[in-house]
C-alpha positions in Angstrom: -22.0 31.6 202.8 -23.1 33.0 206.1 -23.2 30.8 209.2 -24.8 32.0 212.4 -22.8 30.4 215.2 -24.8 27.7 217.0 -28.2 28.4 215.7 -29.7 24.9 215.2 -32.2 23.8 217.9 -31.3 21.0 220.2 -33.0 17.7 219.7 -34.6 17.6 223.2 -35.0 19.9 226.2 -32.2 18.1 228.0 -29.2 19.2 225.9 -28.0 22.8 225.8 -27.5 24.2 222.3 -24.0 24.8 220.9 -24.8 28.5 221.4 -25.5 27.9 225.1 -22.3 25.9 225.4 -20.4 28.7 223.7 -22.0 31.1 226.1 -20.4 29.3 229.0 -23.6 27.5 230.0 -23.7 23.8 230.6 -26.5 21.5 231.8 -24.4 20.0 234.6 -24.2 23.4 236.1 -28.0 23.8 235.8 -27.1 26.6 233.4 -26.4 28.5 236.5 -24.3 31.2 234.8 -21.1 29.5 235.8 -18.3 30.1 233.3 -16.8 27.1 231.6 -13.9 27.3 233.9 -16.3 25.6 236.4 -15.6 28.1 239.1 -18.5 28.6 241.5 -20.4 31.9 241.4 -19.1 34.4 243.9 -21.3 35.2 246.9 -22.0 38.5 245.2 -23.1 36.8 242.0 -25.2 34.3 243.9 -27.0 37.2 245.7 -27.8 38.8 242.3 -28.9 35.6 240.6 -30.5 33.7 243.4 -32.0 36.6 245.3 -32.6 39.8 243.4 -33.8 38.3 240.2 -35.8 35.6 241.9 -37.4 38.2 244.2 -38.3 40.5 241.4 -39.6 37.6 239.2 -41.6 35.9 242.0 -43.4 39.1 242.8 -44.1 39.8 239.2 -45.5 36.3 238.8 -47.6 36.5 241.9 -49.2 40.0 241.4 -48.8 40.8 237.7 -48.5 37.6 235.7 -49.1 38.2 232.0 -49.2 42.0 232.4 -46.3 44.0 231.1 -44.9 45.2 234.3 -45.4 44.9 238.1 -46.6 47.7 240.3 -44.9 46.6 243.5 -46.5 49.0 246.0 -50.1 48.4 244.9 -49.4 44.7 244.0 -51.0 44.7 240.6 -50.0 44.7 237.0 -49.4 47.5 234.5 -50.1 47.3 230.8 -49.3 50.7 229.4 -49.6 51.8 225.8 -46.1 51.2 224.4 -46.6 47.7 223.1 -49.9 48.0 221.2 -51.8 45.3 223.0 -48.9 42.9 223.4 -48.7 41.5 226.9 -46.0 39.9 229.1 -43.1 42.3 228.4 -41.5 41.4 231.7 -41.7 37.7 230.7 -40.1 38.2 227.3 -37.5 40.5 228.8 -36.6 37.9 231.5 -36.3 34.7 229.4 -32.6 35.0 228.8 -31.8 36.4 232.3 -33.5 33.5 234.0 -31.8 31.0 231.7 -28.3 32.2 232.2 -28.8 32.5 236.0 -30.0 28.9 236.1 -33.4 29.8 237.4 -34.8 26.9 235.4 -38.2 26.5 237.0 -38.9 30.2 236.5 -37.6 30.0 232.9 -39.9 27.1 232.2 -42.9 29.0 233.5 -41.9 31.9 231.2 -41.5 29.6 228.2 -44.8 28.0 228.8 -46.5 31.4 229.0 -44.9 32.4 225.6 -46.0 29.2 224.1 -49.6 29.3 225.3 -50.5 32.9 226.0 -48.4 35.3 223.9 -50.9 36.7 221.5 -49.4 38.5 218.6 -52.7 39.4 217.0 -53.2 42.6 218.8 -54.5 46.0 217.8 -53.3 49.3 219.3 -50.4 51.8 219.3 -47.2 49.9 219.4 -43.8 51.5 219.5 -41.8 49.9 216.7 -38.6 50.6 218.7 -39.8 49.1 222.0 -41.4 46.0 220.4 -38.2 45.4 218.4 -35.7 45.7 221.3 -37.8 43.9 223.9 -40.0 41.4 222.1 -38.0 40.7 218.9 -34.7 40.9 220.8 -36.0 38.8 223.7 -37.4 36.0 221.6 -34.3 35.9 219.3 -32.1 35.6 222.4 -34.2 32.9 223.9 -34.0 30.9 220.7 -30.3 31.3 220.3 -29.6 30.3 223.9 -32.0 27.4 224.2 -32.7 26.1 220.6 -36.5 26.0 221.3 -38.1 26.2 217.9 -41.2 27.8 219.4 -39.3 31.0 220.1 -38.2 31.1 216.4 -41.7 30.7 215.1 -43.0 33.4 217.4 -40.3 35.9 216.5 -40.7 35.4 212.8 -44.4 35.9 213.1 -43.8 39.1 215.0 -41.1 40.4 212.7 -43.4 40.2 209.7 -45.9 42.4 211.5 -43.3 45.2 211.8 -42.6 45.5 208.1 -45.5 47.9 207.2 -43.9 50.6 209.3 -41.3 51.0 206.5 -43.9 51.9 203.9 -42.9 55.5 203.6 -41.5 57.6 200.7 -38.0 57.2 202.0 -38.2 53.7 203.6 -37.4 55.4 207.0 -40.0 53.7 209.2 -42.6 55.6 211.2 -42.4 55.3 215.0 -45.8 53.8 215.8 -47.5 50.8 214.2 -50.8 49.0 214.7 -49.7 45.4 214.6 -53.1 44.2 213.6 -53.9 46.5 210.7 -50.3 47.4 209.7 -51.1 51.2 209.6 -48.3 53.3 210.9 -47.8 56.9 212.0 -45.4 59.2 213.7 -45.4 60.1 217.4 -47.7 63.1 218.0 -44.9 64.8 220.0 -42.2 64.2 217.4 -41.4 67.4 215.6 -43.3 67.8 212.3 -44.2 64.2 211.9 -40.6 63.1 212.1 -39.0 59.7 212.9 -36.5 59.5 215.7 -32.8 58.6 215.1 -32.6 56.3 218.1 -35.7 54.5 217.0 -35.2 53.9 213.3 -31.4 53.5 214.0 -32.0 50.7 216.5 -33.3 47.9 214.3 -30.2 46.7 212.6 -29.1 43.9 214.9 -32.5 42.3 215.2 -33.4 42.6 211.6 -30.2 41.0 210.4 -31.0 38.0 212.6 -34.6 37.9 211.3 -33.1 37.5 207.8 -30.7 34.8 209.1 -33.5 32.8 210.7 -36.1 33.3 207.9 -33.9 33.2 204.9 -35.8 36.3 203.7 -33.6 39.2 202.8 -36.4 41.8 203.3 -35.4 42.5 206.9 -31.7 43.2 206.1 -32.8 45.2 203.0 -35.0 47.5 205.1 -32.3 48.4 207.5 -29.6 48.7 204.9 -31.9 51.2 203.1 -31.9 53.3 206.3 -28.1 53.5 206.1 -28.3 54.5 202.5 -30.6 57.5 203.3 -28.4 58.5 206.2 -25.2 58.3 204.1 -26.8 60.5 201.4 -27.8 63.5 203.5 -25.5 66.2 204.8 -24.6 66.0 208.5 -24.1 69.3 210.4 -20.4 69.1 211.5 -20.6 65.4 210.9 -23.3 65.0 213.6 -26.6 63.2 213.3 -29.6 65.2 214.5 -32.3 63.4 216.4 -35.3 64.1 214.1 -35.7 63.0 210.4 -38.7 63.3 208.1 -39.7 59.9 206.7 -41.3 61.7 203.8 -38.5 64.1 202.6 -35.5 62.3 204.1 -34.3 65.6 205.6 -33.4 66.6 209.2 -36.2 68.3 210.9 -34.3 69.9 213.8 -30.7 70.3 214.7 -30.8 68.7 218.1 -28.0 66.2 218.7 -27.9 63.9 221.8 -25.9 60.8 222.8 -28.7 60.4 225.4 -32.4 59.9 224.7 -33.5 60.3 221.1 -30.0 59.6 219.7 -28.3 57.1 222.0 -28.7 53.6 220.6 -28.2 54.6 216.9 -24.5 55.0 217.7 -24.4 51.9 219.8 -25.9 49.8 216.9 -23.3 51.1 214.4 -20.3 49.6 216.3 -22.3 46.6 217.3 -23.4 45.9 213.7 -19.7 45.9 212.8 -18.9 43.5 215.6 -21.9 41.3 215.0 -20.9 40.9 211.3 -17.6 39.4 212.5 -16.0 42.7 211.6 -17.0 42.6 207.9 -19.6 45.4 207.8 -17.2 48.1 206.7 -20.0 50.6 206.2 -21.1 50.4 209.8 -17.4 50.7 210.9 -16.9 53.9 208.8 -20.1 55.5 210.0 -19.3 54.7 213.7 -15.8 56.1 213.7 -16.8 59.2 211.7 -19.6 59.8 214.1 -17.3 59.4 217.1 -14.9 61.8 215.6 -17.7 64.4 215.3 -18.9 63.7 218.8 -15.4 64.2 220.2 -14.9 67.4 218.2 -18.3 68.9 219.2 -19.9 67.3 222.2 -17.2 65.9 224.5 -16.4 68.4 227.3 -14.3 68.6 230.4 -15.8 70.3 233.5 -13.8 72.7 235.7 -13.6 69.9 238.2 -12.0 67.6 235.6 -15.0 65.4 234.7 -15.4 64.4 231.0 -18.9 64.3 229.7 -21.0 64.4 226.5 -23.0 67.6 226.2 -26.1 68.0 224.0 -26.0 70.2 220.9 -28.9 72.4 219.8 -28.3 74.1 216.5 -24.7 74.8 217.4 -25.3 75.8 221.1 -24.1 73.3 223.8 -26.4 72.3 226.6 -24.1 71.1 229.4 -26.3 68.2 230.4 -25.8 64.4 230.3 -28.7 62.0 230.7 -28.5 58.7 232.5 -29.3 57.1 229.1 -26.0 58.6 227.7 -24.0 56.7 230.3 -24.1 53.6 228.0 -21.5 55.5 226.0 -18.6 54.5 228.2 -19.1 50.9 227.4 -19.7 51.7 223.7 -16.5 53.7 223.3 -14.7 50.9 225.1 -15.9 48.0 222.9 -15.0 50.0 219.8 -11.5 50.9 221.0 -9.7 48.0 219.3 -11.0 48.5 215.8 -10.4 52.2 215.2 -7.0 53.6 214.1 -4.3 51.6 216.1 -2.8 54.9 217.4 -6.1 55.8 218.9 -6.8 52.6 220.8 -5.5 53.8 224.1 -7.1 57.2 223.6 -10.6 55.5 223.1 -10.1 53.3 226.2 -9.1 56.3 228.2 -12.2 58.3 227.0 -14.4 55.3 227.8 -12.9 55.2 231.4 -13.4 58.9 231.9 -17.0 58.9 230.8 -17.7 55.8 233.0 -16.0 57.6 235.9 -18.2 60.7 235.4 -21.3 58.5 235.4 -20.1 56.9 238.6 -19.7 60.3 240.1 -23.4 61.1 239.3 -24.2 58.1 241.6 -21.6 58.9 244.2 -22.7 62.5 244.6 -26.3 61.5 245.6 -27.5 60.6 249.0 -28.8 57.2 247.8 -25.7 56.4 245.7 -28.0 56.0 242.7 -27.9 58.4 239.8 -30.5 60.9 238.6 -32.3 60.8 235.2 -30.1 63.7 234.0 -27.2 65.7 235.5 -25.7 69.0 234.6 -22.3 70.8 234.4 -23.2 74.5 234.7 -23.9 77.2 237.3 -21.3 75.5 239.6 -23.0 72.1 239.4 -21.0 69.0 238.4 -22.6 65.6 237.7 -25.7 66.5 239.7 -29.3 67.2 238.8 -30.1 70.8 239.3 -33.8 70.5 238.3 -36.4 68.8 240.4 -37.8 67.1 237.4 -34.4 65.3 236.7 -33.9 63.8 240.2 -35.6 60.4 239.7 -34.1 57.0 239.1 -36.3 54.4 237.4 -34.0 51.3 237.8 -32.1 52.2 234.7 -29.1 50.0 233.5 -26.8 52.2 231.5 -24.2 53.0 234.2 -23.8 49.4 235.3 -23.8 48.4 231.7 -20.6 50.5 231.2 -19.1 49.0 234.4 -19.6 45.5 232.9 -17.9 46.4 229.6 -15.1 48.2 231.3 -14.5 45.3 233.7 -14.3 42.9 230.8 -12.0 45.2 228.9 -9.6 46.2 231.7 -10.2 44.0 234.7 -9.7 47.1 236.9 -11.3 46.0 240.2 -12.9 49.4 240.7 -15.6 48.5 238.2 -16.7 45.6 240.4 -16.5 47.8 243.5 -18.7 50.4 241.8 -21.1 47.7 240.7 -21.4 46.4 244.2 -22.2 49.9 245.4 -25.1 49.9 243.0 -26.3 46.5 244.3 -26.3 47.8 247.8 -28.1 51.0 246.9 -30.7 49.1 244.9 -31.3 46.7 247.9 -31.5 49.6 250.3 -33.6 52.1 248.5 -35.5 50.3 245.6 -36.4 47.0 247.2 -39.9 47.1 248.7 -42.0 44.4 250.2 -43.3 43.1 246.8 -40.6 43.8 244.2 -38.3 46.6 243.2 -39.4 50.2 242.5 -37.9 53.3 241.0 -37.5 56.3 243.3 -38.5 59.9 242.9 -35.5 61.7 244.3 -32.0 60.2 244.5 -30.8 63.1 246.7 -32.9 62.2 249.8 -32.7 58.9 251.7 -36.3 59.3 252.7 -37.3 57.8 249.4 -40.6 58.1 247.6 -41.2 55.1 245.3 -42.7 55.4 241.8 -44.5 52.0 242.1 -43.0 50.5 238.9 -40.7 47.5 238.4 -39.6 48.2 234.8 -39.1 45.2 232.6 -35.7 46.5 231.6 -34.6 46.1 235.2 -35.0 42.3 234.8 -33.6 42.3 231.3 -30.7 44.7 231.6 -29.8 46.0 235.1 -29.8 42.7 236.9 -28.2 40.9 233.9 -25.3 43.4 233.5 -24.7 43.3 237.3 -24.7 39.5 237.1 -22.2 39.4 234.2 -20.0 42.0 236.0 -19.4 39.4 238.7 -19.1 36.4 236.3 -16.3 34.8 234.4 -15.6 36.5 231.0 -16.6 33.4 229.1 -20.2 33.6 230.2 -21.7 35.3 227.1 -18.2 36.2 225.9 -17.9 39.4 223.9 -15.9 37.4 221.3 -19.1 35.5 220.5 -22.1 37.6 221.4 -23.3 41.2 221.0 -26.0 42.6 223.3 -28.9 44.5 221.8 -29.9 47.7 223.5 -32.2 45.8 225.9 -29.3 43.5 226.9 -30.5 40.5 224.8 -27.5 38.6 223.6 -27.3 37.8 219.9 -24.6 35.6 218.4 -22.0 37.0 216.0 -22.7 36.1 212.4 -19.7 34.2 211.2 -18.6 34.0 207.6 -17.8 30.4 206.8 -17.0 28.5 203.6 -18.9 25.5 202.3 -16.7 22.8 203.6 -16.6 24.3 207.1 -20.4 24.5 207.1 -20.7 20.9 205.9 -18.5 19.8 208.8 -20.7 21.5 211.4 -24.2 20.0 211.6 -25.2 22.4 214.4 -24.8 25.4 212.2 -27.4 26.6 209.8 -26.6 28.5 206.7 -28.3 30.9 204.4 
């Protein structure tokens, strides 16, 4: 018998769900993100919640309402082609952030838009991965935090539209799907029609919850089959290459990266184990075996003493680390407790070293923000040597690791580093009508890219807010964050009598 902690909806809009109470949110505090200790938010937290998020949201609402993202310099909306005709990405991505920060008027506006204007009957090229992590993840989170049945209905309707992507000879889904017709295909740029590790490997958390909410095992079966395929094929040196053929089930190229194309596959292995209440032994085994191979083949130390994760191309190391790979400090940290006991401190130390390196990539720039990718060769250390790598698009991965490392160690340096990032964002990315990415982190005469990414609202600002919050606000003992920072409750195992005694828990 499986019980998802605190899933049942509240009877009215006035009472927080058990999930929200468990998250450290209470109605008396206006769900203001105050932990259940009742302590007031620190001035730093209040700045983040009350000012940065509200400023970003208000400008999105004013100039880009219903579009996917705000273009703050030209004060208009951006739709893009990632979501196949779906709209309102910034709204869906912001629901849980607004709710936990206590921005209830803004949350209610967002909820109303989802109820009345989110049209799931769209045609066009949708990224299975992006729709899953942003829309499915965002709607699941909103439901679990608030108990609003409407979010559950919407997410189950959307989840069903993703299933045709799995209609391949191997069951490995293709990367692009038309949500209207159900036809799917591979990205044109992906090598030989392959599917991408970080895309088909980043469905597990959401699909398990789709099964929990619908009672339909098809979602869990689809993602468990992906595991089966991966366990069958040979891994070069125990590593997982980034490209796999959905037709043959074989690797297409031997390029391995903990950054883009690979990243969240590894993240979802350890998080699947944690979200299963530590019962998913297969995920646990796959994660620690992969980490062992990563340590043996990719983890390097620079002449200056910085630990980093290189990329691997058919046995040759590329001494580069992407901003996207900076999530791995937090990942290694949250997995430290559940590996071999004698390696616990080793993993915590590795997590701290990687996070330190990523902080250095920020600290060595003129803006104190980090580049898209940084290198460790030709005398360079933690700096971008190519003009094309110097930009910063409001990415969250570095502050994500600060948040996890703060929760795990309470070393004050992580809050200090987070505050440096807040000040840099305010100084260099805040413009008159929102926040914008910048084109070159190495010059203080910044050029802006005119895009307020939806993940800035979902991830960057949420992780910074949680960094300055009590640990019991979205406690890591009860919640797992998807790769878009949408919190999902841990699926508890519970026996029949426990379940019967808990009317606020649904079972399947």
